[in-house]
MARVEXTI-807743 format. One record per residue: x, y, z of N, C-alpha, C, O, CB in turn; residue in one letter; residue number from 1. Coordinates in steps of 0.001 Angstrom, whole numbers, m for minus. Glycine has a CB too. Layout:
residues N
r nxx->X, nyy->Y, nzz->Z, caxx->X, cayy->Y, cazz->Z, cxx->X, cyy->Y, czz->Z, oxx->X, oyy->Y, ozz->Z, cbxx->X, cbyy->Y, cbzz->Z, resn->A, resi->NUM
...
This chain:
residues 97
r nxx->81964, nyy->81202, nzz->125287, caxx->83329, cayy->81634, cazz->125560, cxx->84069, cyy->81823, czz->124234, oxx->83998, oyy->80962, ozz->123357, cbxx->84067, cbyy->80605, cbzz->126468, resn->X, resi->1
r nxx->84760, nyy->82917, nzz->124089, caxx->85483, cayy->83222, cazz->122857, cxx->86752, cyy->82375, czz->122764, oxx->87423, oyy->82113, ozz->123762, cbxx->85832, cbyy->84726, cbzz->122790, resn->X, resi->2
r nxx->87058, nyy->81957, nzz->121538, caxx->88275, cayy->81175, cazz->121306, cxx->89484, cyy->82101, czz->121311, oxx->89400, oyy->83257, ozz->120898, cbxx->88189, cbyy->80397, cbzz->119964, resn->X, resi->3
r nxx->90612, nyy->81574, nzz->121786, caxx->91842, cayy->82351, cazz->121744, cxx->92345, cyy->82380, czz->120301, oxx->91928, oyy->81568, ozz->119476, cbxx->92921, cbyy->81754, cbzz->122706, resn->X, resi->4
r nxx->93225, nyy->83301, nzz->120009, caxx->93787, cayy->83393, cazz->118657, cxx->94510, cyy->82107, czz->118292, oxx->94470, oyy->81670, ozz->117142, cbxx->94749, cbyy->84592, cbzz->118546, resn->X, resi->5
r nxx->95169, nyy->81503, nzz->119268, caxx->95883, cayy->80255, cazz->119015, cxx->94915, cyy->79144, czz->118630, oxx->95184, oyy->78374, ozz->117709, cbxx->96695, cbyy->79845, cbzz->120246, resn->X, resi->6
r nxx->93778, nyy->79059, nzz->119341, caxx->92762, cayy->78052, cazz->119013, cxx->92168, cyy->78313, czz->117639, oxx->91900, oyy->77380, ozz->116882, cbxx->91650, cbyy->78040, cbzz->120072, resn->X, resi->7
r nxx->91965, nyy->79576, nzz->117324, caxx->91428, cayy->79939, cazz->116013, cxx->92392, cyy->79525, czz->114906, oxx->91973, oyy->78964, ozz->113894, cbxx->91152, cbyy->81451, cbzz->115940, resn->X, resi->8
r nxx->93665, nyy->79795, nzz->115093, caxx->94681, cayy->79433, cazz->114099, cxx->94773, cyy->77923, czz->113954, oxx->94916, oyy->77411, ozz->112843, cbxx->96053, cbyy->80011, cbzz->114488, resn->X, resi->9
r nxx->94691, nyy->77205, nzz->115075, caxx->94744, cayy->75741, cazz->115033, cxx->93591, cyy->75158, czz->114224, oxx->93716, oyy->74066, ozz->113670, cbxx->94721, cbyy->75172, cbzz->116447, resn->X, resi->10
r nxx->92477, nyy->75870, nzz->114150, caxx->91314, cayy->75397, cazz->113401, cxx->91379, cyy->75672, czz->111908, oxx->90488, oyy->75259, ozz->111166, cbxx->90085, cbyy->76019, cbzz->113951, resn->X, resi->11
r nxx->92409, nyy->76357, nzz->111461, caxx->92548, cayy->76689, cazz->110036, cxx->93407, cyy->75624, czz->109367, oxx->94556, oyy->75407, ozz->109751, cbxx->93176, cbyy->78113, cbzz->109841, resn->X, resi->12
r nxx->92837, nyy->74962, nzz->108362, caxx->93638, cayy->73993, cazz->107601, cxx->94284, cyy->74696, czz->106411, oxx->94010, oyy->75870, ozz->106161, cbxx->92759, cbyy->72793, cbzz->107120, resn->X, resi->13
r nxx->95124, nyy->73998, nzz->105689, caxx->95868, cayy->74626, cazz->104590, cxx->94948, cyy->75114, czz->103469, oxx->95264, oyy->76097, ozz->102799, cbxx->96886, cbyy->73643, cbzz->104024, resn->X, resi->14
r nxx->93812, nyy->74440, nzz->103258, caxx->92878, cayy->74873, cazz->102213, cxx->92224, cyy->76208, czz->102591, oxx->92104, oyy->77103, ozz->101754, cbxx->91794, cbyy->73794, cbzz->101976, resn->X, resi->15
r nxx->91805, nyy->76334, nzz->103843, caxx->91209, cayy->77593, cazz->104303, cxx->92253, cyy->78709, czz->104288, oxx->91958, oyy->79840, ozz->103901, cbxx->90616, cbyy->77429, cbzz->105726, resn->X, resi->16
r nxx->93471, nyy->78383, nzz->104711, caxx->94559, cayy->79368, cazz->104659, cxx->94723, cyy->79892, czz->103231, oxx->94837, oyy->81099, ozz->103021, cbxx->95893, cbyy->78743, cbzz->105163, resn->X, resi->17
r nxx->94734, nyy->78989, nzz->102255, caxx->94915, cayy->79389, cazz->100854, cxx->93772, cyy->80294, czz->100394, oxx->94000, oyy->81270, ozz->99680, cbxx->95004, cbyy->78147, cbzz->99945, resn->X, resi->18
r nxx->92546, nyy->79971, nzz->100803, caxx->91401, cayy->80812, cazz->100418, cxx->91493, cyy->82192, czz->101066, oxx->91196, oyy->83202, ozz->100427, cbxx->90075, cbyy->80130, cbzz->100814, resn->X, resi->19
r nxx->91900, nyy->82235, nzz->102327, caxx->92061, cayy->83526, cazz->103007, cxx->93145, cyy->84365, czz->102345, oxx->92973, oyy->85565, ozz->102135, cbxx->92396, cbyy->83316, cbzz->104488, resn->X, resi->20
r nxx->94261, nyy->83724, nzz->102020, caxx->95368, cayy->84459, cazz->101406, cxx->94964, cyy->85010, czz->100040, oxx->95266, oyy->86158, ozz->99713, cbxx->96604, cbyy->83554, cbzz->101268, resn->X, resi->21
r nxx->94282, nyy->84189, nzz->99250, caxx->93821, cayy->84654, cazz->97936, cxx->92829, cyy->85798, czz->98095, oxx->92878, oyy->86772, ozz->97343, cbxx->93176, cbyy->83498, cbzz->97142, resn->X, resi->22
r nxx->91933, nyy->85688, nzz->99064, caxx->90955, cayy->86752, cazz->99296, cxx->91647, cyy->88066, czz->99639, oxx->91255, oyy->89126, ozz->99151, cbxx->89989, cbyy->86357, cbzz->100421, resn->X, resi->23
r nxx->92667, nyy->87996, nzz->100471, caxx->93419, cayy->89205, cazz->100822, cxx->94116, cyy->89767, czz->99588, oxx->94110, oyy->90978, ozz->99369, cbxx->94454, cbyy->88904, cbzz->101934, resn->X, resi->24
r nxx->94711, nyy->88899, nzz->98788, caxx->95467, cayy->89339, cazz->97610, cxx->94576, cyy->90009, czz->96571, oxx->94940, oyy->91047, ozz->96018, cbxx->96184, cbyy->88158, cbzz->96981, resn->X, resi->25
r nxx->93408, nyy->89419, nzz->96300, caxx->92565, cayy->89957, cazz->95217, cxx->91405, cyy->90817, czz->95721, oxx->90721, oyy->91469, ozz->94932, cbxx->92013, cbyy->88819, cbzz->94389, resn->X, resi->26
r nxx->91187, nyy->90813, nzz->97046, caxx->90133, cayy->91649, cazz->97613, cxx->88733, cyy->91090, czz->97442, oxx->87751, oyy->91822, ozz->97568, cbxx->90189, cbyy->92994, cbzz->97002, resn->X, resi->27
r nxx->88633, nyy->89795, nzz->97155, caxx->87327, cayy->89159, cazz->96962, cxx->87308, cyy->87786, czz->97614, oxx->88318, oyy->87083, ozz->97648, cbxx->86992, cbyy->89041, cbzz->95463, resn->X, resi->28
r nxx->86134, nyy->87415, nzz->98132, caxx->85934, cayy->86071, cazz->98661, cxx->85820, cyy->85101, czz->97491, oxx->85610, oyy->85533, ozz->96358, cbxx->84668, cbyy->86002, cbzz->99570, resn->X, resi->29
r nxx->85953, nyy->83805, nzz->97739, caxx->85838, cayy->82832, cazz->96641, cxx->84520, cyy->82930, czz->95860, oxx->84474, oyy->82560, ozz->94687, cbxx->85980, cbyy->81435, cbzz->97193, resn->X, resi->30
r nxx->83443, nyy->83427, nzz->96501, caxx->82168, cayy->83572, cazz->95791, cxx->82095, cyy->84849, czz->94959, oxx->81075, oyy->85112, ozz->94322, cbxx->81025, cbyy->83553, cbzz->96782, resn->X, resi->31
r nxx->83171, nyy->85650, nzz->94956, caxx->83216, cayy->86874, cazz->94152, cxx->82850, cyy->88135, czz->94904, oxx->83067, oyy->89237, ozz->94402, cbxx->82312, cbyy->86736, cbzz->92996, resn->X, resi->32
r nxx->82300, nyy->87994, nzz->96097, caxx->81924, cayy->89164, cazz->96884, cxx->83170, cyy->89900, czz->97372, oxx->84139, oyy->89282, ozz->97814, cbxx->81041, cbyy->88752, cbzz->98078, resn->X, resi->33
r nxx->83128, nyy->91221, nzz->97285, caxx->84267, cayy->92036, cazz->97711, cxx->84425, cyy->92002, czz->99230, oxx->83442, oyy->92014, ozz->99971, cbxx->84099, cbyy->93485, cbzz->97229, resn->X, resi->34
r nxx->85678, nyy->91959, nzz->99675, caxx->85962, cayy->92047, cazz->101105, cxx->85805, cyy->93486, czz->101554, oxx->86212, oyy->94413, ozz->100854, cbxx->87384, cbyy->91525, cbzz->101428, resn->X, resi->35
r nxx->85210, nyy->93669, nzz->102727, caxx->85223, cayy->94988, cazz->103330, cxx->86633, cyy->95218, czz->103889, oxx->87394, oyy->94267, ozz->104066, cbxx->84121, cbyy->95121, cbzz->104452, resn->X, resi->36
r nxx->86969, nyy->96449, nzz->104159, caxx->88304, cayy->96765, cazz->104666, cxx->88596, cyy->96019, czz->105963, oxx->89693, oyy->95488, ozz->106134, cbxx->88446, cbyy->98270, cbzz->104887, resn->X, resi->37
r nxx->87629, nyy->95970, nzz->106882, caxx->87862, cayy->95277, cazz->108153, cxx->88040, cyy->93773, czz->107931, oxx->88835, oyy->93138, ozz->108624, cbxx->86692, cbyy->95534, cbzz->109128, resn->X, resi->38
r nxx->87304, nyy->93196, nzz->106967, caxx->87471, cayy->91777, cazz->106659, cxx->88868, cyy->91504, czz->106096, oxx->89507, oyy->90508, ozz->106436, cbxx->86395, cbyy->91315, cbzz->105659, resn->X, resi->39
r nxx->89319, nyy->92396, nzz->105242, caxx->90647, cayy->92232, cazz->104650, cxx->91732, cyy->92298, czz->105724, oxx->92669, oyy->91500, ozz->105726, cbxx->90896, cbyy->93308, cbzz->103579, resn->X, resi->40
r nxx->91592, nyy->93243, nzz->106621, caxx->92570, cayy->93387, cazz->107705, cxx->92584, cyy->92149, czz->108603, oxx->93653, oyy->91646, ozz->108952, cbxx->92260, cbyy->94639, cbzz->108542, resn->X, resi->41
r nxx->91409, nyy->91661, nzz->108974, caxx->91331, cayy->90479, cazz->109835, cxx->91841, cyy->89234, czz->109117, oxx->92543, oyy->88417, ozz->109713, cbxx->89891, cbyy->90257, cbzz->110304, resn->X, resi->42
r nxx->91494, nyy->89087, nzz->107852, caxx->91972, cayy->87929, cazz->107082, cxx->93493, cyy->87963, czz->106971, oxx->94145, oyy->86926, ozz->107090, cbxx->91331, cbyy->87904, cbzz->105670, resn->X, resi->43
r nxx->94060, nyy->89139, nzz->106745, caxx->95515, cayy->89261, cazz->106661, cxx->96168, cyy->88901, czz->107995, oxx->97198, oyy->88228, ozz->108021, cbxx->95912, cbyy->90689, cbzz->106243, resn->X, resi->44
r nxx->95579, nyy->89341, nzz->109086, caxx->96113, cayy->88987, cazz->110404, cxx->96090, cyy->87470, czz->110615, oxx->97031, oyy->86903, ozz->111169, cbxx->95307, cbyy->89688, cbzz->111516, resn->X, resi->45
r nxx->95012, nyy->86819, nzz->110170, caxx->94933, cayy->85361, cazz->110292, cxx->95977, cyy->84679, czz->109416, oxx->96611, oyy->83713, ozz->109840, cbxx->93531, cbyy->84867, cbzz->109917, resn->X, resi->46
r nxx->96158, nyy->85180, nzz->108192, caxx->97162, cayy->84610, cazz->107281, cxx->98551, cyy->84705, czz->107907, oxx->99297, oyy->83727, ozz->107917, cbxx->97138, cbyy->85338, cbzz->105908, resn->X, resi->47
r nxx->98892, nyy->85861, nzz->108420, caxx->100209, cayy->86059, cazz->109026, cxx->100391, cyy->85172, czz->110246, oxx->101448, oyy->84566, ozz->110424, cbxx->100406, cbyy->87523, cbzz->109411, resn->X, resi->48
r nxx->99362, nyy->85093, nzz->111093, caxx->99450, cayy->84259, cazz->112297, cxx->99567, cyy->82777, czz->111925, oxx->100346, oyy->82046, ozz->112538, cbxx->98215, cbyy->84486, cbzz->113202, resn->X, resi->49
r nxx->98795, nyy->82327, nzz->110922, caxx->98870, cayy->80926, cazz->110489, cxx->100263, cyy->80620, czz->109947, oxx->100849, oyy->79590, ozz->110280, cbxx->97794, cbyy->80623, cbzz->109413, resn->X, resi->50
r nxx->100790, nyy->81511, nzz->109114, caxx->102129, cayy->81305, cazz->108548, cxx->103184, cyy->81223, czz->109652, oxx->104113, oyy->80419, ozz->109569, cbxx->102480, cbyy->82441, cbzz->107567, resn->X, resi->51
r nxx->103040, nyy->82048, nzz->110677, caxx->104018, cayy->82050, cazz->111773, cxx->104079, cyy->80687, czz->112456, oxx->105146, oyy->80262, ozz->112898, cbxx->103671, cbyy->83139, cbzz->112803, resn->X, resi->52
r nxx->102937, nyy->79999, nzz->112545, caxx->102895, cayy->78688, cazz->113202, cxx->103235, cyy->77529, czz->112266, oxx->103640, oyy->76464, ozz->112730, cbxx->101528, cbyy->78463, cbzz->113793, resn->X, resi->53
r nxx->103074, nyy->77723, nzz->110944, caxx->103165, cayy->76587, cazz->110035, cxx->104220, cyy->76693, czz->108935, oxx->104429, oyy->75726, ozz->108202, cbxx->101862, cbyy->76385, cbzz->109409, resn->X, resi->54
r nxx->104873, nyy->77808, nzz->108801, caxx->105809, cayy->77987, cazz->107693, cxx->107165, cyy->78488, czz->108180, oxx->107249, oyy->79179, ozz->109195, cbxx->105234, cbyy->78959, cbzz->106669, resn->X, resi->55
r nxx->108226, nyy->78137, nzz->107453, caxx->109538, cayy->78694, cazz->107811, cxx->109560, cyy->80196, czz->107474, oxx->108814, oyy->80641, ozz->106602, cbxx->110695, cbyy->77936, cbzz->107056, resn->X, resi->56
r nxx->110388, nyy->80955, nzz->108140, caxx->110403, cayy->82413, cazz->107939, cxx->110514, cyy->82851, czz->106486, oxx->109838, oyy->83798, ozz->106083, cbxx->111535, cbyy->83005, cbzz->108701, resn->X, resi->57
r nxx->111349, nyy->82191, nzz->105686, caxx->111549, cayy->82648, cazz->104311, cxx->110322, cyy->82458, czz->103431, oxx->110263, oyy->83032, ozz->102344, cbxx->112713, cbyy->81925, cbzz->103701, resn->X, resi->58
r nxx->109339, nyy->81669, nzz->103866, caxx->108145, cayy->81416, cazz->103064, cxx->106953, cyy->82260, czz->103509, oxx->105877, oyy->82157, ozz->102920, cbxx->107783, cbyy->79948, cbzz->103130, resn->X, resi->59
r nxx->107120, nyy->83083, nzz->104525, caxx->106008, cayy->83853, cazz->105080, cxx->105752, cyy->85137, czz->104304, oxx->106642, oyy->85680, ozz->103648, cbxx->106278, cbyy->84181, cbzz->106532, resn->X, resi->60
r nxx->104508, nyy->85609, nzz->104397, caxx->104111, cayy->86875, cazz->103787, cxx->104964, cyy->88005, czz->104351, oxx->105126, oyy->88130, ozz->105565, cbxx->102606, cbyy->87155, cbzz->104028, resn->X, resi->61
r nxx->105502, nyy->88817, nzz->103465, caxx->106280, cayy->89977, cazz->103892, cxx->107723, cyy->89706, czz->104237, oxx->108424, oyy->90604, ozz->104703, cbxx->105641, cbyy->90580, cbzz->105045, resn->X, resi->62
r nxx->108188, nyy->88476, nzz->104016, caxx->109569, cayy->88145, cazz->104369, cxx->110559, cyy->88947, czz->103521, oxx->110414, oyy->89058, ozz->102303, cbxx->109821, cbyy->86636, cbzz->104191, resn->X, resi->63
r nxx->111543, nyy->89490, nzz->104181, caxx->112656, cayy->90153, cazz->103505, cxx->113933, cyy->89448, czz->103938, oxx->114169, oyy->89283, ozz->105135, cbxx->112708, cbyy->91695, cbzz->103837, resn->X, resi->64
r nxx->114756, nyy->89031, nzz->102991, caxx->115993, cayy->88357, cazz->103380, cxx->116913, cyy->89316, czz->104123, oxx->116823, oyy->90530, ozz->103937, cbxx->116708, cbyy->87781, cbzz->102147, resn->X, resi->65
r nxx->117793, nyy->88785, nzz->104961, caxx->118710, cayy->89650, cazz->105689, cxx->119593, cyy->90442, czz->104723, oxx->120035, oyy->89933, ozz->103693, cbxx->119577, cbyy->88821, cbzz->106647, resn->X, resi->66
r nxx->119827, nyy->91665, nzz->105076, caxx->120698, cayy->92513, cazz->104251, cxx->122134, cyy->92313, czz->104687, oxx->122406, oyy->92085, ozz->105866, cbxx->120298, cbyy->94015, cbzz->104359, resn->X, resi->67
r nxx->123046, nyy->92397, nzz->103748, caxx->124454, cayy->92349, cazz->104157, cxx->124756, cyy->93588, czz->104999, oxx->124013, oyy->94569, ozz->104971, cbxx->125410, cbyy->92272, cbzz->102909, resn->X, resi->68
r nxx->125836, nyy->93526, nzz->105733, caxx->126215, cayy->94659, cazz->106572, cxx->126554, cyy->95838, czz->105667, oxx->127664, oyy->95938, ozz->105144, cbxx->127420, cbyy->94301, cbzz->107500, resn->X, resi->69
r nxx->125591, nyy->96718, nzz->105493, caxx->125742, cayy->97845, cazz->104574, cxx->126857, cyy->98772, czz->105018, oxx->127591, oyy->99298, ozz->104181, cbxx->124436, cbyy->98620, cbzz->104463, resn->X, resi->70
r nxx->126996, nyy->98978, nzz->106299, caxx->128014, cayy->99915, cazz->106772, cxx->129420, cyy->99407, czz->106453, oxx->130275, oyy->100193, ozz->106044, cbxx->127866, cbyy->100145, cbzz->108281, resn->X, resi->71
r nxx->129677, nyy->98116, nzz->106632, caxx->131006, cayy->97570, cazz->106326, cxx->131265, cyy->97626, czz->104830, oxx->132366, oyy->97979, ozz->104406, cbxx->131134, cbyy->96115, cbzz->106836, resn->X, resi->72
r nxx->130262, nyy->97282, nzz->104022, caxx->130427, cayy->97323, cazz->102571, cxx->130641, cyy->98757, czz->102097, oxx->131438, oyy->99009, ozz->101193, cbxx->129204, cbyy->96706, cbzz->101870, resn->X, resi->73
r nxx->129930, nyy->99683, nzz->102708, caxx->130063, cayy->101084, cazz->102343, cxx->131455, cyy->101610, czz->102678, oxx->132058, oyy->102328, ozz->101879, cbxx->129001, cbyy->101917, cbzz->103051, resn->X, resi->74
r nxx->131961, nyy->101261, nzz->103841, caxx->133303, cayy->101700, cazz->104230, cxx->134362, cyy->101104, czz->103302, oxx->135322, oyy->101780, ozz->102931, cbxx->133595, cbyy->101305, cbzz->105690, resn->X, resi->75
r nxx->134182, nyy->99841, nzz->102933, caxx->135127, cayy->99194, cazz->102028, cxx->135125, cyy->99867, czz->100657, oxx->136180, oyy->100086, ozz->100062, cbxx->134793, cbyy->97706, cbzz->101886, resn->X, resi->76
r nxx->133933, nyy->100193, nzz->100162, caxx->133824, cayy->100865, cazz->98864, cxx->134462, cyy->102254, czz->98920, oxx->135178, oyy->102640, ozz->97996, cbxx->132344, cbyy->100975, cbzz->98434, resn->X, resi->77
r nxx->134215, nyy->102999, nzz->99979, caxx->134818, cayy->104326, cazz->100125, cxx->136339, cyy->104239, czz->100157, oxx->137023, oyy->105051, ozz->99534, cbxx->134306, cbyy->105010, cbzz->101398, resn->X, resi->78
r nxx->136869, nyy->103258, nzz->100882, caxx->138321, cayy->103097, cazz->100969, cxx->138903, cyy->102746, czz->99603, oxx->139953, oyy->103265, ozz->99222, cbxx->138686, cbyy->102010, cbzz->101999, resn->X, resi->79
r nxx->138228, nyy->101871, nzz->98871, caxx->138701, cayy->101486, cazz->97535, cxx->138681, cyy->102688, czz->96581, oxx->139621, oyy->102885, ozz->95811, cbxx->137832, cbyy->100338, cbzz->96964, resn->X, resi->80
r nxx->137621, nyy->103483, nzz->96632, caxx->137529, cayy->104666, cazz->95760, cxx->138613, cyy->105689, czz->96109, oxx->139204, oyy->106299, ozz->95217, cbxx->136131, cbyy->105318, cbzz->95878, resn->X, resi->81
r nxx->138874, nyy->105877, nzz->97408, caxx->139909, cayy->106827, cazz->97818, cxx->141272, cyy->106354, czz->97333, oxx->142073, oyy->107155, ozz->96851, cbxx->139914, cbyy->107004, cbzz->99353, resn->X, resi->82
r nxx->141539, nyy->105063, nzz->97458, caxx->142810, cayy->104514, cazz->97017, cxx->142987, cyy->104709, czz->95511, oxx->144065, oyy->105085, ozz->95052, cbxx->142904, cbyy->103027, cbzz->97380, resn->X, resi->83
r nxx->141909, nyy->104447, nzz->94736, caxx->141964, cayy->104645, cazz->93287, cxx->142150, cyy->106116, czz->92941, oxx->142914, oyy->106451, ozz->92035, cbxx->140693, cbyy->104107, cbzz->92626, resn->X, resi->84
r nxx->141457, nyy->106991, nzz->93654, caxx->141579, cayy->108426, cazz->93393, cxx->142985, cyy->108909, czz->93713, oxx->143548, oyy->109714, ozz->92970, cbxx->140548, cbyy->109216, cbzz->94212, resn->X, resi->85
r nxx->143554, nyy->108429, nzz->94804, caxx->144914, cayy->108817, cazz->95176, cxx->145923, cyy->108333, czz->94135, oxx->146881, oyy->109037, ozz->93816, cbxx->145271, cbyy->108256, cbzz->96561, resn->X, resi->86
r nxx->145702, nyy->107132, nzz->93611, caxx->146622, cayy->106574, cazz->92618, cxx->146546, cyy->107334, czz->91302, oxx->147529, oyy->107387, ozz->90563, cbxx->146317, cbyy->105098, cbzz->92383, resn->X, resi->87
r nxx->145403, nyy->107918, nzz->91002, caxx->145209, cayy->108606, cazz->89727, cxx->145353, cyy->110117, czz->89830, oxx->145175, oyy->110825, ozz->88838, cbxx->143858, cbyy->108275, cbzz->89176, resn->X, resi->88
r nxx->145671, nyy->110615, nzz->91009, caxx->145736, cayy->112074, cazz->91172, cxx->147064, cyy->112621, czz->90639, oxx->148091, oyy->111943, ozz->90650, cbxx->145559, cbyy->112461, cbzz->92662, resn->X, resi->89
r nxx->147004, nyy->113860, nzz->90177, caxx->148181, cayy->114555, cazz->89659, cxx->148585, cyy->115602, czz->90686, oxx->147757, oyy->116405, ozz->91116, cbxx->147901, cbyy->115209, cbzz->88254, resn->X, resi->90
r nxx->149843, nyy->115596, nzz->91076, caxx->150323, cayy->116563, cazz->92043, cxx->151205, cyy->117586, czz->91328, oxx->152223, oyy->117210, ozz->90747, cbxx->151098, cbyy->115862, cbzz->93190, resn->X, resi->91
r nxx->150837, nyy->118872, nzz->91356, caxx->151687, cayy->119895, cazz->90734, cxx->153054, cyy->119944, czz->91410, oxx->153172, oyy->119721, ozz->92614, cbxx->151011, cbyy->121279, cbzz->90807, resn->X, resi->92
r nxx->154061, nyy->120232, nzz->90634, caxx->155425, cayy->120331, cazz->91169, cxx->156110, cyy->118985, czz->91224, oxx->157193, oyy->118870, ozz->91797, cbxx->155407, cbyy->120945, cbzz->92554, resn->X, resi->93
r nxx->155512, nyy->117974, nzz->90647, caxx->156106, cayy->116654, cazz->90647, cxx->157172, cyy->116561, czz->89567, oxx->157843, oyy->117556, ozz->89293, cbxx->155035, cbyy->115580, cbzz->90443, resn->X, resi->94
r nxx->157350, nyy->115422, nzz->88954, caxx->158393, cayy->115188, cazz->87961, cxx->158252, cyy->116068, czz->86731, oxx->159254, oyy->116435, ozz->86116, cbxx->158385, cbyy->113750, cbzz->87546, resn->X, resi->95
r nxx->157000, nyy->116417, nzz->86356, caxx->156780, cayy->117204, cazz->85145, cxx->157019, cyy->118687, czz->85347, oxx->156963, oyy->119429, ozz->84367, cbxx->155387, cbyy->116992, cbzz->84648, resn->X, resi->96
r nxx->157277, nyy->119158, nzz->86527, caxx->157406, cayy->120588, cazz->86784, cxx->158774, cyy->121108, czz->86401, oxx->159047, oyy->122298, ozz->86555, cbxx->157135, cbyy->120887, cbzz->88238, resn->X, resi->97
């Protein structure tokens, strides 16, 4: 009977996880043999699955921190630039005309 992915992940200790992660990173097994593409893909899937069960999100492979609300920051910057441009604009027919 085949083991479930959860059972497989439960069988990976931190030392094996480290070896798998290094193998994925450098493309070679600890004995120096090159990983085949399918081995690399499967090892990466195991690394990601192990991290999901054992690590906080910020420590996982591929983690990107949350971005600030770009749309609000962009609108604020546009408003500030418009205000500065309006303050520095010259209107013909004003006091100098």
